[in-house]
Phi, psi and omega in degrees: 000127184298137179069016175229298181300324181299332183262011175242014182293121185299316182296318179301314181294320179295321176296321177296320179298320178296320178296317179298319179297320179294318179295321183295334178296338182265359181288137178285340181203159177301152180237148177242116177252134180251133169263137183240054181203127181297327179291325173299315181301314179297318180295319181298318177288316185299319184261008176062038185300320182300327181291344180269352187260150175291163185297333183272008173238107187247137176258133179239132178273128181255194184279063186261004180253113185297325177293320184294325183273357177288124186289159179300327180301325178291318178300320178299321178295319179296318177297319179298322176300319185289344184284344178276117182297345178276354187254138170253120177264127180243144186201159165289156190299327186298332184283345189299321188256006180292124182287139170260199181295323184225355183195177173228168179296327178294319178295319179294323177295322177296334178274358176117356179294148180270088180243123186234141174274132175237160182255354178206145175302331179292335174298323178292323177297315178299320178299320178294321178298320185278349181229066186297340180274355181245155172263132180250123178247126175258135180275104184273087181243134176154170175269197183298344182292313184267345184299321179301321180293324179289322175299319180296324178294318178296318178295322178295319179294321179295317179297322181280352180070030181285130178254002184244018178241134176210164182239130171269101193273133171214055183273143183226154178243151193270317192303319183295315175301326177297321178296320178298315180294325179297327183278355183277112183293337179295326181281322180056051184289141181250346182179165181237136161269099188287150185295142183273310181302311180301319185291337175297335180267307188273342177081161181294333181297337183298337183264356183298318177300323179295311181296320183285318183289318187256001178053052181234129179294143178225133177228120175283118194236145175282186192257339183286161184303321179291327175301308184298316181296320178293323176300319177295317176304314184294323176295316179297321180298320178296315182297316180293332179269359181070030183250160174211097183215179179259132174233154178246106173282323186272053186289346178286351180224337188247137175244173179290326184272339183077197181265100187290330176293319179295318179294325181293320181288328173298312182295330180292321188260329186242161173222152181299147177208166173282142180211157181270136175245134174299126179089332183253344180084199181279119182245119181299136171070015184256000179250173176230114180259151178290130183295158181302328180298337182243028182300333180295346181249014179261109186302324182292336180269331186261347181249149172257112187250137175265097187255125179285167176297132182292132180231121178263147174284114185294341181277344182280130183253025180307319183301313180290327178292320179295330178278354180082007183275340175226154173261160179308323183291347178279346182275128182294342180274343188300125176065006175247281176275344181241111179225167178301330180283330180223072185286142173264324182237161183296331182295340178267348185275304189293147176294345178254005183288145181299317181292321177297320178294316180294322180294317185284321188240341191264349185280000000 
């Protein structure tokens, strides 16, 4: 398959590993590179990338899974939506099993709630058209990658004059949290493998302020093993040359400007806001709220929700794992009380979660 099999060539990857080992011998100190993309995390575990690297080149998994960084308070709101028998809650599949304070959407569906998996936000709009007597709520969770499609769904609902469609928004943007993590002395980050899916929308230029302000190398990297290894090579080359700039390894999909039509539709429907991240807390300007012009499609404004006090499981270490300060194996619940079949934390639920990746490939 073009652009896939070529980047899984074992000999090519082994040669890259040898080059990385030679470069690492010249490093004055160990380096910590963070990937901020759940698909990168899954690929790194799946292909055993860490086992190919020398001890002084360490990979750290960051908050790159949108489901994982969604706070429990949001799950509680989604559960509250599902409790109204007049409401159909629609969602992508990963959100179904994320635990809230007292329940999950899967548990509520087992109790009779109308919770449905859709493959596109426009499927939820169609559902609203076909069920005018019901209210349809779509769970808008994601980074810049999925936000344009949700914006398009809101515009489609507005054009159709639907009064029974709304979005429970929890959209987040990536660059500012990366800056926060860069400033954390405990992590001691030396470079970033920047997210690929997000970068197809926001473009490589979005990371230039980060690289220039904090003097940290950034490489937008693809997902296949050769992509990841080349991204690591490029980061090491910058460090050895005393440079800190943005490079695009994944040039077959990512440009410097990104997808300007997608960015325009995001700006039309959403505006920046402060939002809560699981593990990182309330981060100014990192969320996207539905603009006042489209308030009729904002579930939080049009619905009255009975939301319980948020309760976190104190034994779950998802927050520290999302910040890269702990690995899944450091959590006492990992693979014992917390498994994909019975998850305690969001990192074990999502197909892009660090704990799910470690459970499937790292044990």
